[in-house]
LODO-363563 format. One record per residue (C-alpha): y, x negated, z; residue number from 0; residue in three letters. Coordinates in steps of 0.1 Angstrom, whole numbers, plus 2048, in hexadecimal, padded with zeros to 3 digits. Layout:
     Y     X     Z   resi   resn
     Y     X     Z    NUM    ALA
...
This chain:
     Y     X     Z   resi   resn
   76D   BEF   E31      0    UNK
   74E   BF8   E45      1    UNK
   74F   C07   E64      2    UNK
   72F   BFA   E7F      3    UNK
   721   C0A   E99      4    UNK
   709   BF4   EB5      5    UNK
   6F7   C06   ECD      6    UNK
   6E4   BF4   EE3      7    UNK
   6C7   BED   EFC      8    UNK
   6C0   C10   EF9      9    UNK
   699   C21   EFD     10    UNK
   693   C31   EDA     11    UNK
   685   C52   ED2     12    UNK
   681   C51   EA9     13    UNK
   67B   C77   EA2     14    UNK
   65F   C6B   E8C     15    UNK
   644   C73   EA8     16    UNK
   63D   C4E   EB0     17    UNK
   642   C3F   ED8     18    UNK
   660   C37   EE6     19    UNK
   66B   C16   EE3     20    UNK
   680   C05   EFF     21    UNK
   69D   BE7   EFE     22    UNK
   6A4   BF0   ED9     23    UNK
   6C3   BEE   EC6     24    UNK
   6CF   C02   EA9     25    UNK
   6EC   BF6   E91     26    UNK
   6FE   C12   E7B     27    UNK
   714   C0B   E5D     28    UNK
   728   C25   E4F     29    UNK
   717   C44   E54     30    UNK
   6F0   C35   E50     31    UNK
   6DC   C22   E6A     32    UNK
   6DB   BFF   E5C     33    UNK
   6C0   BEF   E75     34    UNK
   6AC   BF9   E8F     35    UNK
   69A   BE1   EAB     36    UNK
   69A   BC7   EC7     37    UNK
   6A7   BAE   EB0     38    UNK
   6C6   BC3   EA5     39    UNK
   6E8   BB5   EB1     40    UNK
   70A   BAB   EA8     41    UNK
   6FF   B90   E97     42    UNK
   6F7   BA7   E7B     43    UNK
   71A   BB3   E75     44    UNK
   731   BA1   E60     45    UNK
   74F   B8D   E71     46    UNK
   76F   BA1   E73     47    UNK
   761   BC2   E6A     48    UNK
   766   BDD   E7D     49    UNK
   749   BE1   E9A     50    UNK
   747   BFF   EB8     51    UNK
   72F   BF3   ED4     52    UNK
   71B   C0B   EEA     53    UNK
   703   BFE   F06     54    UNK
   6E7   C1A   F0A     55    UNK
   6D7   C07   F27     56    UNK
   6BE   C1D   F39     57    UNK
   6C9   C39   F20     58    UNK
   6B5   C4B   F02     59    UNK
   6BE   C47   EDE     60    UNK
   6B2   C63   EC7     61    UNK
   6BD   C79   EA8     62    UNK
   6D2   C93   EAD     63    UNK
   6BF   CB5   EB0     64    UNK
   6B8   CCB   E91     65    UNK
   6BF   CF4   E98     66    UNK
   6AF   D06   E7F     67    UNK
   6B4   D27   E88     68    UNK
   6D8   D28   E90     69    UNK
   6F1   D46   E8E     70    UNK
   719   D39   E8F     71    UNK
   726   D5E   E84     72    UNK
   714   D73   EA0     73    UNK
   732   D69   EB6     74    UNK
   719   D6D   ED6     75    UNK
   717   D92   ED4     76    UNK
   704   DA8   EED     77    UNK
   702   DC1   ED3     78    UNK
   6F8   DC7   EAF     79    UNK
   714   DDC   EAA     80    UNK
   728   DBC   EB6     81    UNK
   717   DA7   E9C     82    UNK
   71D   DBF   E7B     83    UNK
   73D   DD4   E86     84    UNK
   755   DC6   E9C     85    UNK
   76B   DA5   E95     86    UNK
   77D   DA5   E76     87    UNK
   76E   D88   E5D     88    UNK
   78C   D70   E61     89    UNK
   786   D70   E8B     90    UNK
   761   D6C   E86     91    UNK
   768   D4F   E6F     92    UNK
   77F   D3F   E8A     93    UNK
   763   D49   EA5     94    UNK
   74B   D34   E92     95    UNK
   75E   D19   E8F     96    UNK
   767   D15   EB2     97    UNK
   744   D1A   EBB     98    UNK
   735   CFF   EA1     99    UNK
   745   CE4   EBB    100    UNK
   72F   CF1   EDC    101    UNK
   712   CEC   EC5    102    UNK
   716   CCC   EBC    103    UNK
   723   CC1   EDE    104    UNK
   700   CCE   EEA    105    UNK
   6F1   CB1   ED4    106    UNK
   6E8   CC7   EB7    107    UNK
   6F6   CB2   E98    108    UNK
   6E5   CCA   E80    109    UNK
   6E0   CED   E7B    110    UNK
   6D4   D08   E61    111    UNK
   6E3   D2E   E64    112    UNK
   6C9   D44   E56    113    UNK
   6E0   D5F   E4E    114    UNK
   700   D6E   E5A    115    UNK
   721   D80   E52    116    UNK
   72F   D7F   E30    117    UNK
   72F   D5B   E24    118    UNK
   73E   D4D   E42    119    UNK
   725   D35   E49    120    UNK
   72C   D26   E25    121    UNK
   750   D21   E2E    122    UNK
   746   D11   E52    123    UNK
   72F   CFC   E41    124    UNK
   748   CED   E29    125    UNK
   763   CEC   E48    126    UNK
   74B   CD6   E56    127    UNK
   745   CBE   E3F    128    UNK
   767   CB6   E32    129    UNK
   770   CAF   E5A    130    UNK
   789   CD0   E5E    131    UNK
   772   CDE   E79    132    UNK
   75C   CCC   E92    133    UNK
   738   CD5   E90    134    UNK
   711   CD0   E87    135    UNK
   705   CC5   E64    136    UNK
   6FE   CE4   E55    137    UNK
   6EF   CFD   E39    138    UNK
   6F5   D23   E3A    139    UNK
   6E4   D41   E27    140    UNK
   6FA   D5F   E21    141    UNK
   6F0   D81   E2C    142    UNK
   6C8   D8A   E36    143    UNK
   6BB   D9A   E16    144    UNK
   6A7   DB6   E27    145    UNK
   698   DD7   E1E    146    UNK
   699   DFB   E2F    147    UNK
   679   DF1   E44    148    UNK
   688   DD0   E4B    149    UNK
   69D   DBA   E66    150    UNK
   6BF   DC4   E62    151    UNK
   6BF   DE4   E52    152    UNK
   6CB   DF1   E75    153    UNK
   6E0   E0F   E70    154    UNK
   6D7   E30   E67    155    UNK
   6D9   E3D   E42    156    UNK
   6F6   E4F   E49    157    UNK
   709   E2F   E52    158    UNK
   6FA   E18   E39    159    UNK
   6FD   DF4   E39    160    UNK
   723   DE8   E45    161    UNK
   733   DCE   E31    162    UNK
   731   DBA   E53    163    UNK
   70C   DBC   E58    164    UNK
   6FB   D9C   E5A    165    UNK
   6E1   DAA   E43    166    UNK
   6E2   DBB   E1F    167    UNK
   6CC   DD4   E0F    168    UNK
   6B3   DD7   DF1    169    UNK
   699   DEB   DEB    170    UNK
   68D   DE0   DC8    171    UNK
   68A   DBD   DB8    172    UNK
   6AA   DC1   D9F    173    UNK
   6BC   DC6   DC2    174    UNK
   6AE   DA4   DD0    175    UNK
   6B1   D91   DB0    176    UNK
   6DB   D9C   DAF    177    UNK
   6DD   D95   DD4    178    UNK
   6CF   D70   DD2    179    UNK
   6E3   D69   DB2    180    UNK
   701   D74   DC2    181    UNK
   6F9   D62   DE2    182    UNK
   6F5   D42   DD0    183    UNK
   712   D48   DB9    184    UNK
   728   D46   DE0    185    UNK
   717   D26   DEB    186    UNK
   6FA   D2D   E02    187    UNK
   6E4   D0F   E09    188    UNK
   6C6   D2D   E0E    189    UNK
   6BB   D4D   E07    190    UNK
   6AF   D61   E25    191    UNK
   695   D7D   E27    192    UNK
   690   D93   E44    193    UNK
   66F   DA4   E48    194    UNK
   662   DBD   E5E    195    UNK
   679   DB9   E83    196    UNK
   65A   DB3   E99    197    UNK
   63D   DAB   E83    198    UNK
   632   DD2   E82    199    UNK
   62B   DCF   E5B    200    UNK
   631   DBF   E3B    201    UNK
   652   DCD   E2E    202    UNK
   656   DB5   E0F    203    UNK
   63B   DB8   DF4    204    UNK
   628   D98   DEC    205    UNK
   63D   D9B   DCA    206    UNK
   65C   D9F   DD7    207    UNK
   656   D82   DED    208    UNK
   651   D6B   DD2    209    UNK
   667   D75   DB8    210    UNK
   683   D70   DD0    211    UNK
   679   D4D   DDA    212    UNK
   66F   D46   DB6    213    UNK
   695   D4B   DAC    214    UNK
   6A0   D3A   DCA    215    UNK
   68E   D1B   DC3    216    UNK
   698   D1D   D9C    217    UNK
   6BC   D1D   DA8    218    UNK
   6B8   CFE   DBD    219    UNK
   6B9   D13   DE1    220    UNK
   6A2   D16   DFA    221    UNK
   68F   D38   E0D    222    UNK
   687   D40   E2E    223    UNK
   67B   D5F   E3D    224    UNK
   67C   D71   E5D    225    UNK
   654   D78   E63    226    UNK
   647   D80   E81    227    UNK
   621   D90   E77    228    UNK
   607   D81   E69    229    UNK
   608   D95   E48    230    UNK
   62C   D8C   E3D    231    UNK
   623   D64   E47    232    UNK
   609   D67   E34    233    UNK
   61D   D78   E16    234    UNK
   637   D5E   E1C    235    UNK
   621   D43   E1A    236    UNK
   612   D4B   DF7    237    UNK
   632   D52   DEB    238    UNK
   63D   D2E   DF0    239    UNK
   65B   D36   E0E    240    UNK
   668   D13   E18    241    UNK
   666   D1A   E3F    242    UNK
   65C   D38   E52    243    UNK
   66F   D47   E71    244    UNK
   659   D51   E8F    245    UNK
   638   D59   E86    246    UNK
   632   D69   EA8    247    UNK
   611   D7C   EA1    248    UNK
   5FA   D6A   E87    249    UNK
   5D2   D69   E7F    250    UNK
   5BE   D4D   E7A    251    UNK
   5BE   D4F   E58    252    UNK
   5E5   D52   E56    253    UNK
   5E6   D34   E6B    254    UNK
   5D1   D1F   E55    255    UNK
   5E1   D26   E32    256    UNK
   603   D1E   E45    257    UNK
   5F7   CFD   E4F    258    UNK
   5E8   CF5   E2D    259    UNK
   605   CFD   E1E    260    UNK
   61C   CE5   E32    261    UNK
   636   D00   E37    262    UNK
   64A   CF9   E57    263    UNK
   64A   D15   E71    264    UNK
   669   D1D   E87    265    UNK
   65E   D2F   EA4    266    UNK
   67F   D37   EB3    267    UNK
   673   D3E   ED5    268    UNK
   695   D39   EEA    269    UNK
   6A1   D61   EE4    270    UNK
   67D   D6B   EF3    271    UNK
   67E   D56   F0F    272    UNK
   6A2   D58   F19    273    UNK
   6A0   D7F   F1B    274    UNK
   680   D80   F2F    275    UNK
   68B   D66   F46    276    UNK
   6AC   D67   F4A    277    UNK
   6B7   D89   F3B    278    UNK
   6B5   D9C   F60    279    UNK
   6D6   D85   F66    280    UNK
   6E6   D93   F4E    281    UNK
   6E0   DB7   F4F    282    UNK
   6C6   DB6   F2F    283    UNK
   6B3   DD7   F30    284    UNK
   68E   DD6   F41    285    UNK
   67D   DE1   F23    286    UNK
   688   DC7   F0D    287    UNK
   685   DAC   F24    288    UNK
   65D   DB7   F2C    289    UNK
   65A   DB9   F07    290    UNK
   665   D99   F00    291    UNK
   64E   D8A   F1B    292    UNK
   631   D9A   F09    293    UNK
   63E   D8E   EE8    294    UNK
   640   D6B   EF1    295    UNK
   61C   D6A   F01    296    UNK
   60E   D78   EE4    297    UNK
   622   D5B   ED1    298    UNK
   616   D41   EEA    299    UNK
   5F5   D4A   EDC    300    UNK
   5FD   D48   EB7    301    UNK
   612   D29   EBE    302    UNK
   5F4   D16   ECB    303    UNK
   5DC   D1E   EB3    304    UNK
   5F4   D14   E99    305    UNK
   5FB   CF3   EAA    306    UNK
   5D6   CEB   EAB    307    UNK
   5D3   CF2   E85    308    UNK
   5EE   CD9   E7A    309    UNK
   60C   CF1   E75    310    UNK
   62E   CE0   E74    311    UNK
   649   CEF   E8D    312    UNK
   670   CEA   E8D    313    UNK
   688   CF6   EA5    314    UNK
   698   D14   EA3    315    UNK
   6AC   D28   EC0    316    UNK
   6C0   D47   EB0    317    UNK
   6DB   D3C   EC2    318    UNK
   6F9   D53   EBD    319    UNK
   6EB   D70   ED4    320    UNK
   6FC   D77   EFB    321    UNK
   6D9   D6A   F03    322    UNK
   6D9   D4D   EF2    323    UNK
   701   D42   EF2    324    UNK
   708   D1F   EDC    325    UNK
   707   D00   EE9    326    UNK
   6F2   D09   F09    327    UNK
   6CE   D0F   EFF    328    UNK
   6C3   CFE   EE0    329    UNK
   6AD   CE3   EF1    330    UNK
   69D   CFC   F05    331    UNK
   68A   D07   EE6    332    UNK
   677   CDF   EE9    333    UNK
   66C   CE8   F0A    334    UNK
   65E   D0A   EFF    335    UNK
   64E   CFB   EE4    336    UNK
   63A   CE3   EFF    337    UNK
   633   D02   F15    338    UNK
   627   D1B   EFC    339    UNK
   61C   D06   EDD    340    UNK
   60E   CE8   EF0    341    UNK
   622   CCE   EDF    342    UNK
   629   CAA   EF1    343    UNK
   64D   CA5   EF9    344    UNK
   64B   C8A   EDB    345    UNK
   640   CA6   EC5    346    UNK
   657   CC1   ED1    347    UNK
   675   CA6   EC7    348    UNK
   668   CA0   EA7    349    UNK
   668   CC5   EA2    350    UNK
   68D   CC4   EAC    351    UNK
   697   CA7   E98    352    UNK
   687   C9A   E79    353    UNK
   673   CBC   E71    354    UNK
   692   CCB   E71    355    UNK
   6A0   CB6   E54    356    UNK
   690   CCB   E35    357    UNK
   6A8   CEB   E46    358    UNK
   6C4   CD6   E3F    359    UNK
   6BE   CCD   E1E    360    UNK
   6BA   CA6   E29    361    UNK
   693   CA1   E2C    362    UNK
   68C   C7D   E33    363    UNK
   6B3   C75   E37    364    UNK
   6BA   C82   E5A    365    UNK
   6A7   C86   E79    366    UNK
   698   C64   E7E    367    UNK
   6A6   C44   E8F    368    UNK
   69D   C2C   E73    369    UNK
   6AF   C17   E58    370    UNK
   6BD   C2B   E3A    371    UNK
   6C1   C4D   E4F    372    UNK
   6DE   C5C   E5A    373    UNK
   6EC   C56   E7A    374    UNK
   6EF   C78   E8A    375    UNK
   6E4   C6A   EAE    376    UNK
   6E6   C74   ED3    377    UNK
   6E6   C5A   EF1    378    UNK
   6D5   C71   F0C    379    UNK
   6D8   C66   F2E    380    UNK
   6B4   C6B   F39    381    UNK
   693   C6A   F2B    382    UNK
   68A   C86   F15    383    UNK
   665   C7B   F0F    384    UNK
   660   C7C   F34    385    UNK
   675   C9F   F3D    386    UNK
   67D   CB0   F1D    387    UNK
   695   CC8   F31    388    UNK
   6B0   CA9   F32    389    UNK
   6BA   CB5   F11    390    UNK
   6C5   CD8   F1E    391    UNK
   6DE   CC8   F37    392    UNK
   6FF   CC0   F22    393    UNK
   70C   CA5   F3C    394    UNK
   6EB   C93   F31    395    UNK
   6F4   C91   F0C    396    UNK
   70D   C76   F14    397    UNK
   717   C6B   EEB    398    UNK
   713   C7D   ECC    399    UNK
   714   C68   EAC    400    UNK
   717   C7D   E8B    401    UNK
   718   C6C   E6A    402    UNK
   71C   C4A   E7D    403    UNK
   73A   C55   E90    404    UNK
   73D   C5E   EB7    405    UNK
   748   C7C   EB8    406    UNK
   763   C85   ED2    407    UNK
   766   CA8   EE3    408    UNK
   77E   CBD   EF1    409    UNK
   769   CC8   F10    410    UNK
   77D   CE1   F1B    411    UNK
   77A   CF2   EFD    412    UNK
   753   CED   EFB    413    UNK
   752   D00   F1B    414    UNK
   760   D1E   F12    415    UNK
   756   D3D   F05    416    UNK
   765   D4E   EE9    417    UNK
   74D   D6C   EDF    418    UNK
   752   D8A   EC4    419    UNK
   765   DAC   ECF    420    UNK
   74E   DBE   EE6    421    UNK
   73F   DE0   EE0    422    UNK
   74F   DFD   EF5    423    UNK
   734   E09   F13    424    UNK
   736   E22   F2A    425    UNK
   714   E1E   F42    426    UNK
   6F0   E13   F3F    427    UNK
   6E4   E32   F47    428    UNK
   6EA   E56   F44    429    UNK
   6FF   E69   F64    430    UNK
   6E3   E85   F61    431    UNK
   6E1   E9F   F84    432    UNK
   6BF   E8E   F8E    433    UNK
   6D1   E6E   F8F    434    UNK
   6EA   E7C   FA6    435    UNK
   6D5   E90   FBD    436    UNK
   6B2   E86   FB5    437    UNK
   6B0   E62   FB9    438    UNK
   6AB   E58   F93    439    UNK
   6B0   E36   F8A    440    UNK
   6C8   E39   F6A    441    UNK
   6C4   E18   F5F    442    UNK
   69F   E1F   F58    443    UNK
   69F   E31   F37    444    UNK
   677   E39   F39    445    UNK
   67C   E50   F59    446    UNK
   69A   E5F   F4B    447    UNK
   688   E6E   F2F    448    UNK
   66D   E78   F40    449    UNK
   685   E89   F57    450    UNK
   68E   E9A   F38    451    UNK
   66E   EA4   F2F    452    UNK
   66D   E8A   F12    453    UNK
   64B   E7B   F09    454    UNK
   653   E53   F08    455    UNK
   63F   E35   EFC    456    UNK
   649   E1E   F1A    457    UNK
   64D   DF8   F09    458    UNK
   64B   DE5   F2E    459    UNK
   622   DF1   F2C    460    UNK
   61C   DF5   F08    461    UNK
   608   DE0   EF3    462    UNK
   61E   DDA   EDB    463    UNK
   639   DBE   EDE    464    UNK
   65D   DC7   EDE    465    UNK
   67B   DAD   ED8    466    UNK
   69E   DAC   ED6    467    UNK
   6A0   DBB   EB5    468    UNK
   688   DD9   EB7    469    UNK
   69A   DE2   ED8    470    UNK
   6BC   DDD   EC4    471    UNK
   6AE   DF6   EAA    472    UNK
   6A3   E12   EC2    473    UNK
   6C0   E0D   ED8    474    UNK
   6CE   E33   ED3    475    UNK
   6AD   E3D   EE7    476    UNK
   6B2   E25   F03    477    UNK
   69F   E0A   EF6    478    UNK
   67E   E1E   EF5    479    UNK
   665   E2F   EDC    480    UNK
   663   E54   EDC    481    UNK
   640   E61   ED1    482    UNK
């Protein structure tokens, strides 16, 4: 027999960009929304069939959030080595499953994982789908495809690319084609390309991008790309890539072509903002923090122009780092889209709901409170249209509904952290003679280097925008560039 869920007297924010409607009710039959409006009530449910009722008086009913940039294999790591080298694949898989429940508890009912270790994301997706693991609806890529000049070729050539790395290296088209075919064989939903770390150049050629995109589409899969700079964003649009991550630095021509194409942009501002705003609380290096602040300022200019041009935005957070732990900060991205791109709260909610349906492979089927849509919903004790920050408070996400069923959580478990194995660290600076006897600050890599007669390029005062990726790639030199 059908199962019915009736939510009454709610203020409905539909996720489609329409104004809120107060005093309305939603009727769900099995996993789909059956009816919406003030006329909806018990009378629409056949006598004798199972009915669950929720009174949402004074509360907001809206679609669950969709996070299009959530890395479930990262394990809240504090360094790239922790992501790539430590923790066995078996334990990484279990930790990813554990962390999935934390994401769902935050009101995120759908995620896309644009890259991760092994094929853990594919396995996690299936476990969630089969009800073995509690977590959001999910799509997954395999390892990022990169070049020697792109993101995720972290380690020196003498080390190579470890098997556990989130990226896989290919410097020619044949290798990229081979990789796409193997990833599709192993069940991915999408292919992830990784261009230059922070937009300083275009690392894939136009032909390489188009060949990968065309093959993925031929095989029935989507393609996304890490693209921070204008050149690679423009090339990605020309190649027909389905959505673009970041777009921090874009000229007006690129923005115009991006808007005309209708290709969604997932800015992923959270990692930059968390590092810049709160990194000092957890010991993030000052050059990294200041560099990310500068990158965010430059991104704000690009995002404002993109919004004015009509670019479609979607929510993405880069959750999985120690600076962006699971189940904590997902909704902050909506606030950042308002602050840096100028979206209204209703537009930000649309970016965080219906605009992310494409990344789940469910465009037009989820992310909107309307008849016929999948009933992935949240009931919020507060008004996110008046104060978007209410979505950041877990205690305000009163009810999570997934596929028409109310989700019950073990609150003690979703409050716990289970990170990857930590790297071995000895200090945050060098114990030199000048530190002991000359009053030098050991945590200041620039001063320390200059005391040793090394000419340095100080990222804290540079025009060049540094971010977490570039800082990690230069970790051996204390997050500094040597001229």
